[in-house]
C-alpha positions in Angstrom: 158.3 -11.8 -229.0 158.0 -12.7 -232.7 154.4 -13.8 -232.1 153.5 -10.5 -230.5 155.1 -8.6 -233.4 153.3 -10.8 -236.0 150.0 -10.3 -234.2 150.4 -6.5 -234.1 151.3 -6.5 -237.8 148.2 -8.4 -238.6 146.0 -6.0 -236.6 147.6 -3.0 -238.3 147.1 -4.6 -241.7 143.4 -5.2 -240.9 143.1 -1.6 -240.0 144.6 -0.5 -243.3 142.2 -2.8 -245.2 139.2 -1.4 -243.4 140.1 2.2 -244.2 141.0 1.3 -247.8 137.7 -0.5 -248.4 135.5 2.4 -247.4 136.1 3.3 -243.8 135.3 2.1 -240.4 132.2 0.2 -239.6 130.1 2.4 -237.4 129.0 1.0 -234.0 125.3 1.9 -234.7 125.3 -0.3 -237.8 124.5 -4.0 -237.2 126.1 -6.5 -239.6 123.6 -8.8 -241.3 125.4 -11.9 -240.0 126.5 -12.3 -236.4 130.2 -12.8 -235.7 129.6 -16.3 -234.5 127.7 -17.3 -237.7 130.2 -15.6 -240.0 133.1 -17.4 -238.2 131.3 -20.7 -238.5 130.8 -20.1 -242.3 134.5 -19.1 -242.6 135.7 -22.3 -240.8 133.5 -24.4 -243.1 134.9 -22.6 -246.1 138.4 -23.7 -245.1 137.2 -27.3 -245.5 139.2 -30.2 -244.3 142.1 -27.9 -243.5 140.2 -25.9 -240.9 141.7 -27.7 -237.9 145.2 -26.5 -239.0 144.1 -22.8 -238.9 143.3 -20.4 -236.1 141.6 -17.1 -236.3 144.0 -14.1 -235.7 141.7 -11.2 -236.7 138.2 -10.3 -237.8 136.5 -7.1 -239.0 133.6 -5.8 -241.0 134.2 -3.9 -244.2 131.7 -1.1 -244.6 132.2 -0.2 -248.3 132.0 -3.8 -249.6 128.3 -4.8 -249.4 125.1 -3.6 -247.7 125.0 -5.5 -244.3 128.8 -5.7 -244.3 131.3 -8.3 -245.4 133.1 -10.1 -242.5 136.8 -10.5 -243.2 138.8 -13.1 -241.2 142.5 -13.7 -241.1 143.6 -17.2 -240.2 147.1 -18.2 -239.3 148.6 -21.7 -239.3 151.4 -23.6 -237.7 153.0 -24.1 -241.2 153.2 -20.3 -241.6 150.8 -19.8 -244.5 147.8 -17.7 -243.6 144.4 -17.4 -245.3 141.9 -14.6 -245.7 138.3 -15.5 -245.7 135.6 -13.0 -246.7 132.0 -13.8 -245.8 129.3 -11.9 -247.6 125.9 -11.1 -246.1 124.3 -13.9 -248.1 126.9 -16.4 -246.5 128.9 -16.8 -249.7 132.6 -17.3 -248.8 135.8 -16.4 -250.5 139.1 -18.0 -249.4 142.2 -16.1 -250.5 145.9 -16.3 -250.0 146.2 -12.5 -250.1 144.3 -9.8 -248.2 141.3 -8.2 -249.9 142.0 -5.1 -251.9 140.0 -2.0 -251.2 
């Protein structure tokens, strides 16, 4: 039950971040990077610790950059999550806190 509640909290938080960062990504807009490519870059950005993390959520922020910034939230068995932002040019930012809008 705690895992379900935690997952729902993460999804709600992702929704809040999307709205705060400039609104929802429109379905007719295609992100510059595919989801699979962006996830691959995010996992590489986590480095040697990538195997200890698992993706819990992903979204595209429309107000951040032309082409959209992918934002991933990774959970871990040790309880400390990471946020990874992937820019259209494949630059990655790994953060301990969610991105601010």
